[in-house]
C-alpha positions as CSV (number, residue, x, y, z in Angstrom):
1,M,0.1,0.5,-0.2
2,K,1.6,3.3,-0.7
3,N,1.4,6.3,1.7
4,K,-1.1,9.0,0.9
5,V,0.4,11.8,1.2
6,K,-1.8,15.4,1.3
7,I,-0.4,18.8,0.0
8,H,-1.7,22.2,0.7
9,F,-1.7,25.4,-1.5
10,S,-3.0,28.3,0.5
11,E,-2.5,31.7,-2.1
12,Y,-2.8,34.8,-0.4
13,W,-2.2,38.3,-1.4
14,Y,-2.0,41.7,1.0
15,K,-1.7,45.6,0.3
16,C,-1.2,47.7,2.5
17,G,-3.1,50.3,3.8
18,D,-2.0,53.3,1.0
19,G,-1.5,51.3,-2.2
20,C,2.1,51.1,-1.8
21,C,3.0,48.0,-1.4
22,D,1.9,44.3,-2.5
23,D,2.7,40.9,-0.5
24,Y,2.2,37.8,-2.6
25,G,2.6,34.7,-2.3
26,T,1.7,30.6,-1.9
27,I,2.1,28.8,1.3
28,T,2.7,25.6,1.3
29,T,1.3,22.9,3.6
30,V,2.4,18.8,3.1
31,N,1.0,16.3,5.5
32,G,-0.2,19.1,7.9
33,E,3.0,21.0,8.5
34,E,3.8,24.0,6.9
35,L,6.9,24.5,4.5
36,E,9.7,28.1,5.7
37,F,9.1,29.7,2.7
38,R,6.2,31.5,0.8
39,N,7.1,31.3,-3.1
40,E,5.1,31.4,-6.3
41,D,8.4,29.7,-7.5
42,T,7.1,26.4,-8.9
43,S,10.9,24.8,-8.6
44,T,10.8,25.9,-4.9
45,I,7.9,25.0,-3.8
46,V,8.4,21.7,-5.7
47,K,11.8,21.2,-4.0
48,G,10.9,22.0,-0.3
49,I,7.7,19.2,-1.0
50,L,10.2,16.2,-1.8
51,E,12.8,17.4,0.6
52,K,9.9,17.4,3.4
53,L,9.6,13.8,2.0
54,G,13.4,12.8,2.7
55,Y,15.0,13.5,-0.9
56,E,17.7,14.7,-2.4
57,V,16.5,17.2,-5.2
58,E,18.2,18.5,-8.2
59,I,16.0,20.9,-10.6
60,T,17.4,21.7,-14.2
61,H,15.4,24.2,-16.1
62,D,15.1,24.5,-19.7
63,Y,14.1,28.6,-21.0
64,D,13.1,28.4,-24.7
65,S,13.3,32.2,-25.5
């Protein structure tokens, strides 16, 4: 039987009262434990999830511009 992993993404956006600043991102929770970063970068989120599950992770990117 495979273990079940519960992953939750919570998007947030905060704008200060005078409109001069925005703060936004994603809070990622794995099996009920919030990861230490809040980020929109998918590779950071995936890496954090896999490391939380005990994997050593190397992520590479190819960009076609």
